[in-house]
N, CA, C and O atoms as CSV, one atom per row, in Angstrom:
chain,resi,resn,atom,element,x,y,z
A,1,MET,N,N,53.136,54.025,74.558
A,1,MET,CA,C,52.345,54.847,75.476
A,1,MET,C,C,53.025,54.862,76.851
A,1,MET,O,O,53.370,53.815,77.399
A,2,LYS,N,N,53.206,56.044,77.381
A,2,LYS,CA,C,53.835,56.161,78.688
A,2,LYS,C,C,52.776,56.296,79.779
A,2,LYS,O,O,51.760,56.969,79.611
A,3,ASN,N,N,53.044,55.646,80.877
A,3,ASN,CA,C,52.176,55.752,82.048
A,3,ASN,C,C,52.792,56.738,83.034
A,3,ASN,O,O,54.012,56.817,83.176
A,4,ARG,N,N,51.938,57.476,83.703
A,4,ARG,CA,C,52.377,58.406,84.744
A,4,ARG,C,C,51.718,57.988,86.048
A,4,ARG,O,O,50.541,57.634,86.093
A,5,LEU,N,N,52.511,58.042,87.098
A,5,LEU,CA,C,52.016,57.565,88.380
A,5,LEU,C,C,52.692,58.337,89.501
A,5,LEU,O,O,53.898,58.579,89.450
A,6,SER,N,N,51.934,58.721,90.500
A,6,SER,CA,C,52.484,59.357,91.690
A,6,SER,C,C,52.645,58.278,92.759
A,6,SER,O,O,51.703,57.546,93.060
A,7,VAL,N,N,53.850,58.189,93.330
A,7,VAL,CA,C,54.125,57.186,94.364
A,7,VAL,C,C,54.783,57.871,95.553
A,7,VAL,O,O,55.303,58.982,95.444
A,8,GLU,N,N,54.748,57.196,96.674
A,8,GLU,CA,C,55.428,57.694,97.864
A,8,GLU,C,C,56.559,56.733,98.202
A,8,GLU,O,O,56.351,55.527,98.335
A,9,ILE,N,N,57.756,57.286,98.338
A,9,ILE,CA,C,58.925,56.505,98.726
A,9,ILE,C,C,59.568,57.202,99.909
A,9,ILE,O,O,60.017,58.344,99.811
A,10,TYR,N,N,59.604,56.502,101.015
A,10,TYR,CA,C,60.214,57.012,102.243
A,10,TYR,C,C,59.690,58.398,102.618
A,10,TYR,O,O,60.443,59.300,102.985
A,11,GLY,N,N,58.369,58.526,102.509
A,11,GLY,CA,C,57.699,59.749,102.936
A,11,GLY,C,C,57.703,60.890,101.932
A,11,GLY,O,O,57.184,61.968,102.221
A,12,GLN,N,N,58.276,60.673,100.767
A,12,GLN,CA,C,58.336,61.714,99.734
A,12,GLN,C,C,57.527,61.278,98.517
A,12,GLN,O,O,57.521,60.102,98.154
A,13,GLN,N,N,56.852,62.227,97.897
A,13,GLN,CA,C,56.077,61.943,96.684
A,13,GLN,C,C,56.989,62.059,95.464
A,13,GLN,O,O,57.795,62.983,95.357
A,14,TYR,N,N,56.847,61.115,94.561
A,14,TYR,CA,C,57.590,61.125,93.299
A,14,TYR,C,C,56.620,60.841,92.165
A,14,TYR,O,O,55.707,60.029,92.311
A,15,ASN,N,N,56.816,61.506,91.043
A,15,ASN,CA,C,56.032,61.243,89.847
A,15,ASN,C,C,56.871,60.386,88.911
A,15,ASN,O,O,57.917,60.817,88.424
A,16,LEU,N,N,56.405,59.180,88.669
A,16,LEU,CA,C,57.110,58.258,87.790
A,16,LEU,C,C,56.455,58.270,86.416
A,16,LEU,O,O,55.234,58.366,86.298
A,17,THR,N,N,57.271,58.174,85.394
A,17,THR,CA,C,56.792,58.089,84.023
A,17,THR,C,C,57.548,56.957,83.349
A,17,THR,O,O,58.774,56.882,83.433
A,18,GLY,N,N,56.810,56.071,82.677
A,18,GLY,CA,C,57.480,54.982,81.992
A,18,GLY,C,C,56.523,54.129,81.201
A,18,GLY,O,O,55.307,54.306,81.258
A,19,LYS,N,N,57.090,53.203,80.465
A,19,LYS,CA,C,56.291,52.305,79.642
A,19,LYS,C,C,55.760,51.119,80.433
A,19,LYS,O,O,54.851,50.429,79.972
A,20,ALA,N,N,56.304,50.875,81.601
A,20,ALA,CA,C,55.850,49.769,82.438
A,20,ALA,C,C,54.426,50.025,82.915
A,20,ALA,O,O,53.955,51.162,82.938
A,21,SER,N,N,53.761,48.956,83.291
A,21,SER,CA,C,52.389,49.092,83.797
A,21,SER,C,C,52.398,49.837,85.131
A,21,SER,O,O,53.395,49.802,85.853
A,22,PRO,N,N,51.291,50.511,85.464
A,22,PRO,CA,C,51.211,51.178,86.765
A,22,PRO,C,C,51.450,50.200,87.929
A,22,PRO,O,O,52.061,50.565,88.933
A,23,GLY,N,N,50.975,48.982,87.791
A,23,GLY,CA,C,51.190,47.987,88.838
A,23,GLY,C,C,52.666,47.686,89.041
A,23,GLY,O,O,53.135,47.567,90.172
A,24,HIS,N,N,53.388,47.564,87.943
A,24,HIS,CA,C,54.832,47.299,88.024
A,24,HIS,C,C,55.550,48.500,88.644
A,24,HIS,O,O,56.435,48.338,89.485
A,25,MET,N,N,55.166,49.685,88.227
A,25,MET,CA,C,55.795,50.890,88.766
A,25,MET,C,C,55.538,51.012,90.269
A,25,MET,O,O,56.426,51.416,91.020
A,26,ARG,N,N,54.339,50.668,90.704
A,26,ARG,CA,C,54.033,50.677,92.141
A,26,ARG,C,C,54.892,49.653,92.877
A,26,ARG,O,O,55.384,49.914,93.974
A,27,GLN,N,N,55.066,48.481,92.259
A,27,GLN,CA,C,55.864,47.421,92.867
A,27,GLN,C,C,57.324,47.857,93.011
A,27,GLN,O,O,57.949,47.590,94.038
A,28,VAL,N,N,57.865,48.514,92.009
A,28,VAL,CA,C,59.236,49.018,92.064
A,28,VAL,C,C,59.367,50.053,93.183
A,28,VAL,O,O,60.295,49.986,93.989
A,29,ALA,N,N,58.445,50.997,93.230
A,29,ALA,CA,C,58.474,52.033,94.267
A,29,ALA,C,C,58.363,51.408,95.652
A,29,ALA,O,O,59.049,51.827,96.584
A,30,SER,N,N,57.511,50.420,95.784
A,30,SER,CA,C,57.334,49.734,97.062
A,30,SER,C,C,58.616,49.024,97.483
A,30,SER,O,O,58.974,49.035,98.661
A,31,HIS,N,N,59.306,48.408,96.528
A,31,HIS,CA,C,60.559,47.712,96.834
A,31,HIS,C,C,61.615,48.701,97.316
A,31,HIS,O,O,62.324,48.430,98.285
A,32,VAL,N,N,61.723,49.845,96.644
A,32,VAL,CA,C,62.690,50.868,97.048
A,32,VAL,C,C,62.340,51.394,98.440
A,32,VAL,O,O,63.222,51.544,99.285
A,33,ASP,N,N,61.063,51.674,98.680
A,33,ASP,CA,C,60.612,52.165,99.986
A,33,ASP,C,C,60.939,51.149,101.084
A,33,ASP,O,O,61.441,51.506,102.149
A,34,GLU,N,N,60.649,49.892,100.805
A,34,GLU,CA,C,60.910,48.829,101.785
A,34,GLU,C,C,62.400,48.726,102.087
A,34,GLU,O,O,62.790,48.607,103.248
A,35,LYS,N,N,63.228,48.772,101.061
A,35,LYS,CA,C,64.678,48.670,101.253
A,35,LYS,C,C,65.192,49.854,102.066
A,35,LYS,O,O,66.025,49.679,102.955
A,36,MET,N,N,64.704,51.056,101.768
A,36,MET,CA,C,65.135,52.232,102.517
A,36,MET,C,C,64.729,52.122,103.981
A,36,MET,O,O,65.505,52.480,104.867
A,37,ARG,N,N,63.536,51.637,104.239
A,37,ARG,CA,C,63.062,51.496,105.624
A,37,ARG,C,C,63.851,50.426,106.374
A,37,ARG,O,O,64.148,50.601,107.556
A,38,GLN,N,N,64.192,49.328,105.714
A,38,GLN,CA,C,65.001,48.283,106.350
A,38,GLN,C,C,66.360,48.831,106.774
A,38,GLN,O,O,66.822,48.584,107.888
A,39,ILE,N,N,66.985,49.569,105.881
A,39,ILE,CA,C,68.309,50.128,106.186
A,39,ILE,C,C,68.201,51.205,107.256
A,39,ILE,O,O,69.052,51.283,108.143
A,40,ALA,N,N,67.163,52.039,107.185
A,40,ALA,CA,C,66.973,53.105,108.183
A,40,ALA,C,C,66.739,52.520,109.570
A,40,ALA,O,O,67.191,53.084,110.566
A,41,ASP,N,N,66.036,51.391,109.642
A,41,ASP,CA,C,65.796,50.755,110.944
A,41,ASP,C,C,67.101,50.332,111.610
A,41,ASP,O,O,67.234,50.399,112.832
A,42,LYS,N,N,68.059,49.897,110.799
A,42,LYS,CA,C,69.345,49.443,111.331
A,42,LYS,C,C,70.338,50.580,111.511
A,42,LYS,O,O,71.293,50.458,112.279
A,43,ASN,N,N,70.116,51.696,110.802
A,43,ASN,CA,C,71.028,52.849,110.828
A,43,ASN,C,C,70.220,54.138,110.950
A,43,ASN,O,O,70.151,54.906,109.991
A,44,PRO,N,N,69.611,54.393,112.102
A,44,PRO,CA,C,68.693,55.529,112.234
A,44,PRO,C,C,69.336,56.906,112.065
A,44,PRO,O,O,68.619,57.891,111.888
A,45,ARG,N,N,70.643,57.002,112.114
A,45,ARG,CA,C,71.301,58.310,111.997
A,45,ARG,C,C,71.646,58.698,110.562
A,45,ARG,O,O,72.147,59.797,110.324
A,46,LEU,N,N,71.384,57.817,109.614
A,46,LEU,CA,C,71.718,58.136,108.223
A,46,LEU,C,C,70.807,59.229,107.677
A,46,LEU,O,O,69.600,59.229,107.923
A,47,ASP,N,N,71.407,60.168,106.927
A,47,ASP,CA,C,70.569,61.157,106.253
A,47,ASP,C,C,69.953,60.492,105.017
A,47,ASP,O,O,70.370,59.408,104.607
A,48,THR,N,N,68.969,61.150,104.444
A,48,THR,CA,C,68.206,60.568,103.334
A,48,THR,C,C,69.082,60.261,102.126
A,48,THR,O,O,68.877,59.247,101.459
A,49,THR,N,N,70.051,61.119,101.836
A,49,THR,CA,C,70.918,60.885,100.677
A,49,THR,C,C,71.738,59.613,100.858
A,49,THR,O,O,71.792,58.776,99.957
A,50,ARG,N,N,72.365,59.467,101.999
A,50,ARG,CA,C,73.161,58.254,102.253
A,50,ARG,C,C,72.266,57.020,102.286
A,50,ARG,O,O,72.647,55.954,101.803
A,51,LEU,N,N,71.097,57.169,102.848
A,51,LEU,CA,C,70.137,56.067,102.900
A,51,LEU,C,C,69.743,55.636,101.487
A,51,LEU,O,O,69.658,54.442,101.198
A,52,ALA,N,N,69.506,56.598,100.623
A,52,ALA,CA,C,69.139,56.297,99.237
A,52,ALA,C,C,70.283,55.596,98.508
A,52,ALA,O,O,70.056,54.635,97.773
A,53,VAL,N,N,71.519,56.078,98.712
A,53,VAL,CA,C,72.667,55.460,98.040
A,53,VAL,C,C,72.886,54.037,98.550
A,53,VAL,O,O,73.119,53.129,97.752
A,54,LEU,N,N,72.816,53.829,99.846
A,54,LEU,CA,C,72.981,52.476,100.391
A,54,LEU,C,C,71.870,51.551,99.896
A,54,LEU,O,O,72.114,50.374,99.630
A,55,SER,N,N,70.671,52.072,99.774
A,55,SER,CA,C,69.563,51.276,99.237
A,55,SER,C,C,69.839,50.888,97.792
A,55,SER,O,O,69.615,49.745,97.396
A,56,ALA,N,N,70.326,51.848,97.005
A,56,ALA,CA,C,70.659,51.574,95.606
A,56,ALA,C,C,71.758,50.519,95.510
A,56,ALA,O,O,71.694,49.633,94.657
A,57,VAL,N,N,72.764,50.607,96.378
A,57,VAL,CA,C,73.850,49.619,96.378
A,57,VAL,C,C,73.302,48.230,96.721
A,57,VAL,O,O,73.672,47.243,96.087
A,58,ASN,N,N,72.434,48.156,97.709
A,58,ASN,CA,C,71.841,46.875,98.092
A,58,ASN,C,C,70.986,46.294,96.970
A,58,ASN,O,O,71.055,45.097,96.689
A,59,ILE,N,N,70.190,47.130,96.336
A,59,ILE,CA,C,69.337,46.657,95.240
A,59,ILE,C,C,70.187,46.222,94.057
A,59,ILE,O,O,69.883,45.216,93.415
A,60,ALA,N,N,71.250,46.966,93.757
A,60,ALA,CA,C,72.153,46.582,92.667
A,60,ALA,C,C,72.835,45.247,92.981
A,60,ALA,O,O,73.005,44.414,92.090
A,61,ASP,N,N,73.220,45.044,94.226
A,61,ASP,CA,C,73.828,43.776,94.645
A,61,ASP,C,C,72.848,42.624,94.435
A,61,ASP,O,O,73.220,41.582,93.894
A,62,GLU,N,N,71.599,42.807,94.859
A,62,GLU,CA,C,70.576,41.774,94.650
A,62,GLU,C,C,70.422,41.472,93.160
A,62,GLU,O,O,70.366,40.310,92.756
A,63,PHE,N,N,70.354,42.524,92.349
A,63,PHE,CA,C,70.192,42.366,90.911
A,63,PHE,C,C,71.352,41.581,90.301
A,63,PHE,O,O,71.133,40.645,89.532
A,64,LEU,N,N,72.587,41.961,90.643
A,64,LEU,CA,C,73.752,41.313,90.046
A,64,LEU,C,C,73.853,39.846,90.460
A,64,LEU,O,O,74.265,39.006,89.660
A,65,LYS,N,N,73.483,39.532,91.698
A,65,LYS,CA,C,73.482,38.135,92.133
A,65,LYS,C,C,72.439,37.331,91.351
A,65,LYS,O,O,72.713,36.212,90.918
A,66,LEU,N,N,71.255,37.897,91.174
A,66,LEU,CA,C,70.218,37.210,90.398
A,66,LEU,C,C,70.628,37.066,88.934
A,66,LEU,O,O,70.373,36.032,88.317
A,67,LYS,N,N,71.262,38.096,88.378
A,67,LYS,CA,C,71.722,38.031,86.990
A,67,LYS,C,C,72.762,36.930,86.830
A,67,LYS,O,O,72.735,36.184,85.852
A,68,GLN,N,N,73.679,36.828,87.789
A,68,GLN,CA,C,74.704,35.788,87.724
A,68,GLN,C,C,74.055,34.400,87.790
A,68,GLN,O,O,74.426,33.505,87.031
A,69,GLU,N,N,73.089,34.221,88.696
A,69,GLU,CA,C,72.367,32.945,88.784
A,69,GLU,C,C,71.669,32.639,87.459
A,69,GLU,O,O,71.731,31.513,86.966
A,70,HIS,N,N,71.017,33.628,86.895
A,70,HIS,CA,C,70.308,33.457,85.630
A,70,HIS,C,C,71.279,33.042,84.523
A,70,HIS,O,O,71.012,32.110,83.764
A,71,ASP,N,N,72.412,33.751,84.442
A,71,ASP,CA,C,73.403,33.436,83.412
A,71,ASP,C,C,73.938,32.015,83.570
A,71,ASP,O,O,74.131,31.306,82.583
A,72,GLU,N,N,74.179,31.601,84.823
A,72,GLU,CA,C,74.668,30.239,85.067
A,72,GLU,C,C,73.625,29.205,84.656
A,72,GLU,O,O,73.971,28.184,84.061
A,73,ILE,N,N,72.373,29.452,84.960
A,73,ILE,CA,C,71.294,28.530,84.579
A,73,ILE,C,C,71.175,28.472,83.059
A,73,ILE,O,O,71.040,27.389,82.488
A,74,MET,N,N,71.223,29.619,82.409
A,74,MET,CA,C,71.133,29.640,80.949
A,74,MET,C,C,72.308,28.896,80.314
A,74,MET,O,O,72.140,28.214,79.303
A,75,HIS,N,N,73.481,29.027,80.901
A,75,HIS,CA,C,74.657,28.317,80.398
A,75,HIS,C,C,74.458,26.804,80.532
A,75,HIS,O,O,74.787,26.050,79.616
A,76,LEU,N,N,73.920,26.364,81.671
A,76,LEU,CA,C,73.657,24.936,81.879
A,76,LEU,C,C,72.634,24.423,80.877
A,76,LEU,O,O,72.788,23.330,80.333
A,77,ILE,N,N,71.600,25.201,80.634
A,77,ILE,CA,C,70.555,24.799,79.685
A,77,ILE,C,C,71.142,24.688,78.277
A,77,ILE,O,O,70.856,23.732,77.556
A,78,GLU,N,N,71.952,25.657,77.893
A,78,GLU,CA,C,72.561,25.636,76.557
A,78,GLU,C,C,73.502,24.450,76.395
A,78,GLU,O,O,73.592,23.879,75.308
A,79,ASP,N,N,74.203,24.074,77.459
A,79,ASP,CA,C,75.107,22.927,77.402
A,79,ASP,C,C,74.339,21.611,77.246
A,79,ASP,O,O,74.872,20.650,76.691
A,80,GLU,N,N,73.111,21.560,77.724
A,80,GLU,CA,C,72.318,20.342,77.670
A,80,GLU,C,C,71.587,20.170,76.347
A,80,GLU,O,O,71.145,19.066,76.029
A,81,GLU,N,N,71.450,21.233,75.574
A,81,GLU,CA,C,70.730,21.159,74.310
A,81,GLU,C,C,71.538,20.354,73.301
A,81,GLU,O,O,72.761,20.481,73.238
A,82,PRO,N,N,70.840,19.505,72.490
A,82,PRO,CA,C,71.540,18.681,71.497
A,82,PRO,C,C,72.124,19.475,70.358
A,82,PRO,O,O,72.736,18.903,69.457
C-alpha cells in the first residue's frame, strides 16, 4: 500500500508517494527542508537549484559516513562472534 502526502520543502509544496509511513515521509521532508535552510543561511545568494544540489551532497555525505560507521561496527561484531 502506498501512502500519499503533501509536504512543504523550502517554501514549495511537493506530493510524496511511497511505502514509508506518513510520519517517516514528513521526517524526511523536514530533514531536507532543514538542510536547505542551513545552507541558505550561510550562502544567501544561491539559487534554489544549487541550494538543492548542495543539500543533496551534504545529505549524501552524512549518509555515507554513517554507512561506513555501521559497516565498521558490523565487521567488529562479526569478528567477535565464536
